[in-house]
Every structure is written in structure tokens, then in C-alpha cells.
C-alpha positions as CSV (number, residue, x, y, z in Angstrom):
1,I,98.8,75.0,77.7
2,I,101.3,72.3,77.5
3,K,103.8,72.3,80.2
4,N,107.1,73.9,79.2
5,L,105.5,74.7,75.9
6,N,103.8,78.1,75.2
7,C,100.9,76.8,73.2
8,K,97.2,76.8,73.2
9,M,95.4,73.4,73.0
10,Y,91.7,73.0,71.8
11,N,88.7,71.4,73.6
12,N,88.9,68.3,71.5
13,T,92.6,67.9,72.1
14,I,91.9,65.2,74.9
15,I,90.1,63.3,72.4
16,Y,92.6,63.9,69.6
17,I,95.5,62.8,71.7
18,L,94.0,59.8,73.0
19,F,93.1,58.7,69.5
20,L,96.4,59.5,68.2
21,F,98.1,57.6,71.1
22,S,95.9,54.5,70.7
23,Y,96.2,54.4,67.0
24,H,100.0,54.8,67.5
25,L,100.0,51.8,69.7
26,Y,97.7,49.7,67.5
27,F,99.0,50.4,64.0
28,G,102.1,52.6,64.3
29,L,100.3,55.4,62.7
30,S,101.3,59.0,63.3
31,C,97.7,60.3,62.9
32,A,94.1,59.4,63.4
33,P,91.0,60.3,61.4
34,L,90.0,63.4,63.2
35,T,90.4,67.1,62.4
36,V,91.3,70.0,64.6
37,E,91.3,73.7,64.1
38,T,94.7,74.5,62.8
39,K,97.6,72.6,61.0
40,T,100.0,73.8,63.7
41,S,97.8,72.1,66.5
42,K,97.7,68.9,64.6
43,L,101.6,68.8,63.9
44,L,102.3,69.7,67.4
45,T,99.9,66.9,68.8
46,E,101.4,64.3,66.4
47,A,104.9,65.3,67.6
48,L,103.9,64.9,71.0
49,V,102.5,61.4,70.5
50,R,105.6,60.3,68.7
51,S,107.6,61.4,71.7
52,F,105.5,60.0,74.5
53,D,106.9,57.5,77.0
54,V,103.6,57.3,79.0
55,S,102.6,54.6,81.5
56,C,99.5,56.2,82.8
57,I,96.9,58.7,81.8
58,L,95.1,61.0,84.3
59,S,92.1,63.2,83.6
60,D,90.0,65.6,85.4
61,V,86.2,65.2,85.0
62,D,84.2,68.5,84.9
63,G,85.4,70.7,82.0
64,T,87.6,68.1,80.7
65,L,85.9,64.7,80.1
66,L,82.6,66.2,80.7
67,P,81.9,69.6,79.1
68,H,80.1,71.8,81.4
69,H,76.4,71.5,81.1
70,N,77.0,68.7,78.5
71,S,77.1,64.9,78.5
72,F,79.9,62.4,78.2
73,S,80.4,61.9,74.5
74,D,80.7,58.5,72.8
75,V,83.8,59.8,71.0
76,T,85.6,60.4,74.2
77,Y,84.4,57.1,75.7
78,N,85.7,55.2,72.6
79,A,89.1,57.0,72.9
80,I,89.4,56.1,76.6
81,S,88.3,52.4,75.8
82,N,91.1,52.1,73.1
83,I,93.7,53.2,75.6
84,M,92.6,50.8,78.2
85,K,92.5,47.9,75.7
86,V,96.0,48.2,75.0
87,G,96.9,48.1,78.7
88,Y,97.4,51.8,79.6
89,P,95.8,52.8,83.0
90,F,93.2,55.7,82.6
91,I,92.5,57.1,85.9
92,P,89.9,59.8,87.0
93,C,91.1,62.6,89.2
94,T,88.4,64.7,90.2
95,G,86.8,67.0,93.1
96,R,83.8,64.8,92.9
97,A,83.1,61.6,95.0
98,R,83.0,58.5,93.1
99,R,79.3,57.8,92.9
100,S,78.8,61.5,91.9
101,M,81.3,61.0,89.0
102,V,79.5,57.9,87.6
103,A,76.1,59.7,88.0
104,A,77.6,62.5,85.8
105,L,79.4,60.2,83.2
106,G,77.0,57.2,83.2
107,D,77.4,53.5,83.7
108,K,79.3,53.1,80.5
109,F,82.1,54.9,82.1
110,M,82.0,52.6,85.1
111,N,81.9,49.5,83.0
112,L,85.3,50.3,81.6
113,F,86.5,49.3,85.3
114,G,84.0,46.6,86.1
115,D,80.4,46.2,87.3
116,S,80.8,48.3,90.5
117,V,81.6,51.7,91.4
118,D,83.7,50.3,94.1
119,K,86.1,49.0,91.5
120,I,87.1,52.4,90.0
121,P,90.4,53.6,91.0
122,G,91.4,57.3,91.2
123,V,91.7,60.6,93.0
124,Y,88.6,62.0,94.5
125,Q,87.4,64.9,96.7
126,Q,90.4,67.0,95.4
127,G,92.9,64.4,96.5
128,L,91.5,63.8,99.9
129,L,90.3,60.4,99.0
130,V,92.4,58.1,96.9
131,Y,91.4,54.5,95.6
132,G,94.1,52.0,94.5
133,K,94.3,50.0,91.4
134,N,91.4,47.6,92.3
135,G,89.3,50.3,93.7
136,E,90.4,50.0,97.5
137,L,90.7,53.0,99.7
138,I,94.4,53.7,100.1
139,Y,94.4,57.3,101.6
140,E,91.9,59.6,103.2
141,K,92.5,63.1,104.8
142,N,89.9,64.9,106.9
143,L,89.6,68.4,108.1
144,E,90.6,68.9,111.8
145,D,88.1,69.9,114.3
146,D,89.5,73.4,115.0
147,V,89.7,74.2,111.4
148,I,86.1,73.1,110.9
149,A,85.0,75.6,113.8
150,L,86.9,78.4,111.9
151,I,85.2,77.7,108.6
152,V,81.7,77.5,110.3
153,K,82.4,80.8,112.2
154,F,83.5,82.4,108.8
155,S,80.3,81.2,107.1
156,E,78.1,82.5,109.8
157,T,79.8,86.0,110.0
158,Y,79.5,86.7,106.3
159,K,76.2,84.7,105.9
160,I,77.7,82.4,103.1
161,P,75.8,79.0,102.8
162,L,78.2,76.1,103.6
163,L,78.6,72.5,102.6
164,G,80.6,69.6,104.3
165,Y,81.7,66.7,102.1
166,S,82.0,63.2,103.8
167,G,82.7,60.5,101.4
168,E,79.6,60.1,99.2
169,E,77.4,62.3,101.4
170,I,77.0,66.2,101.5
171,Y,75.9,68.1,104.6
172,C,74.5,71.6,105.3
173,K,72.9,73.4,108.3
174,K,69.9,74.3,106.2
175,R,69.2,73.7,102.6
176,C,68.6,76.6,100.3
177,S,68.9,77.3,96.5
178,Q,72.5,77.8,96.9
179,T,73.3,74.5,98.6
180,D,71.0,72.6,96.4
181,K,72.6,73.8,93.2
182,V,75.3,71.0,93.6
183,T,72.4,68.7,92.4
184,D,73.0,70.4,89.0
185,F,76.2,68.4,89.0
186,S,74.7,65.0,89.8
187,D,75.7,65.4,93.4
188,P,73.2,64.0,96.1
189,I,70.7,66.4,97.8
190,P,72.6,67.9,100.9
191,I,71.4,66.2,104.4
192,E,70.4,69.0,107.0
193,I,72.1,69.0,110.1
194,P,70.1,71.8,112.1
195,D,72.7,72.0,114.9
196,G,75.5,72.9,112.6
197,L,78.3,71.0,110.6
198,N,80.8,71.5,113.5
199,T,78.5,68.8,115.4
200,L,79.1,66.1,112.9
201,K,82.3,64.8,114.6
202,S,80.1,63.8,117.6
203,K,78.0,61.9,115.3
204,G,80.9,59.9,114.0
205,I,81.1,61.7,110.6
206,S,84.4,63.2,109.4
207,M,84.7,65.8,106.6
208,Q,87.3,65.9,104.0
209,K,86.4,69.4,102.6
210,M,83.9,72.3,103.0
211,L,82.6,74.5,100.3
212,L,81.3,78.1,100.4
213,V,78.5,78.3,97.9
214,E,77.3,81.6,96.4
215,D,77.2,83.5,93.2
216,D,80.5,83.9,91.6
217,S,80.1,87.7,91.7
218,I,80.0,87.5,95.6
219,L,82.6,84.8,96.0
220,S,85.1,86.5,93.9
221,H,85.1,89.5,96.2
222,L,84.7,87.4,99.3
223,R,87.9,85.3,98.4
224,I,90.3,88.0,99.5
225,Q,88.6,87.8,103.1
226,V,88.7,83.9,102.8
227,E,92.4,83.9,102.1
228,E,93.2,86.5,105.0
229,E,91.2,84.8,107.5
230,L,91.4,81.1,106.7
231,G,94.4,81.0,104.3
232,S,96.9,79.8,107.1
233,H,94.5,77.0,108.0
234,V,93.2,75.6,104.8
235,H,94.1,75.2,100.9
236,I,91.8,77.2,98.9
237,T,90.8,76.3,95.4
238,K,88.0,76.4,92.9
239,A,86.7,73.8,90.3
240,V,83.4,75.1,89.1
241,S,81.5,78.4,89.3
242,G,79.8,79.3,92.5
243,L,81.7,77.0,94.8
244,L,84.8,77.8,96.7
245,E,86.5,74.8,98.2
246,L,88.3,74.6,101.5
247,L,90.7,71.6,102.0
248,P,93.2,70.7,104.8
249,K,96.2,72.9,104.5
250,G,98.9,71.6,102.2
251,F,96.6,69.2,100.4
252,S,95.4,69.2,96.8
253,K,94.6,67.0,94.0
254,G,98.2,66.9,93.0
255,Y,99.0,65.6,96.5
256,G,96.5,62.8,96.0
257,V,97.9,62.0,92.5
258,N,101.3,61.7,93.9
259,I,100.1,59.1,96.5
260,L,98.3,57.1,93.8
261,L,101.3,57.1,91.6
262,N,103.6,55.9,94.3
263,H,101.0,53.1,95.0
264,L,101.0,52.2,91.2
265,N,104.9,52.6,91.1
266,I,104.5,55.0,88.2
267,P,106.9,57.9,88.1
268,P,105.3,61.3,87.3
269,E,107.7,61.6,84.4
270,K,105.8,58.8,82.6
271,V,102.3,60.3,83.2
272,L,100.0,62.3,80.9
273,A,97.2,64.3,82.5
274,F,94.4,66.5,81.4
275,G,92.6,69.3,83.4
276,D,90.9,72.8,83.0
277,G,90.5,74.2,86.4
278,E,92.3,75.9,89.3
279,N,92.2,72.7,91.2
280,D,94.1,70.9,88.5
281,I,97.3,73.2,88.6
282,E,99.2,70.9,91.0
283,M,98.3,67.8,89.2
284,L,99.4,69.3,85.8
285,S,102.6,70.8,87.3
286,L,103.5,67.2,89.0
287,V,103.5,65.3,85.9
288,K,105.7,65.4,82.8
289,Y,102.9,65.8,80.3
290,G,100.4,68.2,81.7
291,V,97.7,69.4,79.3
292,A,95.3,72.2,80.1
293,M,92.1,72.4,78.1
294,E,91.2,75.6,76.0
295,N,88.5,76.5,78.6
296,A,90.9,76.5,81.3
């Protein structure tokens, strides 16, 4: 769905638009040698490209650049590379940490930005960690101690496994099959804290967000309780199946994107963004060209 247009887009639209955009910049062409499912989609995409006044391109990772349970394709890589070659910033905006993102997308994605993960700009941990144009940290938001205590209590009351995210590390009280499923997404193995996640602060560790991890069938029913008991203290969102994310109240991926755009001195009116999840809504609503994938 394109913002302000009632139109369904296709899974390869991110590839198609990026190629069209790069070809348009290189050669002044209105189309690229790719096919899409319908003539209507092709015409709409070409019309969008011709009308773009874009200074920056943002993209979610899971379900957008990286199809679920699939690999980062060479076609998508080449499209992004073409965009960057003509001087347009392409910036990842994800719920992951940076190293987790590179582990999922591969070194070839990292090499688009330099020879180190630390040089990649972007919005991470759902907007709670923001890195500037040279990869430097420009913003960090952590959960407050009293909110952490409430989340831990909720987890214990309903016997739902809980994860705490701090930078590149993930913590849990005790590992189990639910906590360890984050490794399926190339995240690191959670570090056990037997005396509880609410003791991390005393160890000098702050957490940006916490995740309730359980089967979707359970989380979907439990979400009502989460909203009733924690909704006034946290922002609740979801990026992938089986993980319900709890962020500081009032913060989101869109909030982090706004900080990054201010840093880059780029107005939202000149930004194209792609996403597929609930956690992308604020980002897609912020920018002028917000594109949702078919699997959204």
C-alpha cells in the first residue's frame, strides 16, 4: 500500500522501484528490464519514479530486504548498490542490532558502507539506537528501572519467557527453546542472568527494549492483557512472529527515523521508505513515499 494511494504492491516492488530509480538517474529511462505481475503495477511504479523528488531511501530488513526464512538476494544487493553509486543514501531501519543485521544480510551488505559494521548508519532496536552518516552513535533511549520492574513482574505472573536487549547483546533469566529461537534470526545466543533482568542496571547494563517470547497463538490472546497492564508504560509493537516488543513509551522506529533525518538535514517529504511490519507503521507514515510490501 502506498501512502495516500489505495493500491497493493508486490514483493518485488522494492527491487523494481530501486532499479527503475537508478536507471532513471543513469540513463533517463522510464523503465528497467524487470517484470511484475500486472501492467497496472508496472505503470504505477513508472509513474511514481518519474514523480520522485527523493534525497534518501530507508528500508526495513526482515520481510523487506530479507524475505522471511530466505537469503539476501543478489538482485536486491545490485539495486541498492546502483542507488548508492549515484549518491543517494540507502539506510537500514530495523528492530535488529547492527551486528545481527549484518549476520543476516552478509558482509556484502556491510561492504556497501565500508569495511566495518561500525561504519553503517541507520535506525536500530526499533528506533532506540540511531547511528549517524559515518556510523557514529547519535541517539540512545533506554527503558526506565520502574518500567523494567513492571515488565519482569508481568512475565513472571503469566509465565512468559522474557528477553532484554542491550546494544548487541541479549539477556534472559534462563534460556529455553522460546528464548533461543532468536538465534533463528541470526541474533546471538541470550546470556543468562539467574537473578533476573531487573538486576542488569546494578551490573552497569541498560536495556533499550524487552521482548515477550512465545508462540503466536498464545501471544495474540495475551496481547490484550499486555495492553491493559503495561500499555500506559510502554509502546507495544511486533516485527516477526512469536516476539512481542516492549519499548519506552512514546518511542518507535518512526521516532528514530525522525532523529536520523534531522541529523542528515533531510526533510521527510524527500524520503522513500519500505517496510512490511507493524513496527514500520510510524516510519511509513512519517515520510512522503511510504511503501508497504505485499506481505505486510
